[in-house]
DRENLOLO-410285 format. One line per 10 residues: number of its first residue (from 1); for each residue x, y, z of C-alpha. Coordinates in Angstrom, 3 decimals. Example, Ala and Ser with C-alpha at 12.3 -4.5 7.8 and 13.67 -1.06 7.14 Angstrom:
<sites>
1) 12.300,-4.500,7.800; 13.670,-1.060,7.140
</sites>
This chain:
<sites>
1) 32.555,-47.270,-62.333; 32.300,-43.513,-62.775; 32.878,-41.110,-59.901; 32.702,-37.335,-59.747; 35.641,-35.371,-58.395; 35.587,-31.723,-57.387; 38.762,-29.916,-58.464; 40.006,-26.869,-56.567; 42.881,-24.499,-57.273; 45.279,-24.553,-54.329
11) 46.211,-21.184,-52.808; 49.912,-22.048,-52.979; 49.646,-23.167,-56.610; 48.623,-26.406,-58.221; 45.352,-28.195,-57.644; 43.626,-30.494,-55.191; 40.585,-32.698,-55.635; 38.031,-34.511,-53.522; 35.658,-37.359,-54.359; 32.354,-36.720,-52.539
21) 31.177,-40.336,-52.914; 34.317,-41.577,-51.124; 34.657,-39.701,-47.809; 38.247,-38.723,-47.131; 39.407,-39.446,-50.687; 41.470,-36.370,-51.568; 44.666,-35.749,-53.505; 46.707,-32.954,-55.071; 48.933,-32.223,-58.039; 51.037,-29.428,-59.467
31) 49.315,-29.725,-62.876; 45.906,-30.996,-63.971; 47.613,-33.989,-65.601; 49.424,-34.876,-62.367; 46.206,-34.338,-60.413; 44.312,-36.744,-62.667; 46.980,-39.435,-62.269; 47.045,-38.946,-58.495; 43.245,-39.029,-58.419; 43.181,-42.448,-60.083
41) 45.706,-43.724,-57.523; 43.802,-42.202,-54.584; 40.502,-43.748,-55.684; 42.114,-47.143,-56.213; 43.744,-47.006,-52.769; 40.481,-45.889,-51.143; 38.561,-48.762,-52.743; 41.214,-51.313,-51.749; 41.150,-50.081,-48.139; 37.342,-49.948,-47.905
51) 35.609,-52.503,-45.707; 33.163,-54.421,-47.933; 30.944,-55.098,-44.899; 30.544,-51.342,-44.267; 27.831,-49.898,-46.533; 29.152,-46.373,-45.958; 27.102,-43.271,-45.256; 23.354,-43.622,-45.635; 22.927,-40.182,-47.164; 22.574,-39.382,-50.824
61) 24.698,-37.243,-53.100; 22.918,-34.895,-55.476; 24.930,-33.187,-58.193; 23.508,-29.752,-58.994; 24.805,-27.385,-61.651; 24.232,-23.667,-61.072
</sites>
């Protein structure tokens, strides 16, 4: 499974990321390496906690580069 994550620089330093396909799946890290590790853990935890009977939002995600 491949998921896109949006990485942001935090105002106080470090980084935070969100996974648009998994509502509420966010994490942070002081370095990009730490962020990536935390992102893997956050996605795994989100998927384990997800209700398989809930299909999730009915909308679509469109990735657009500008």
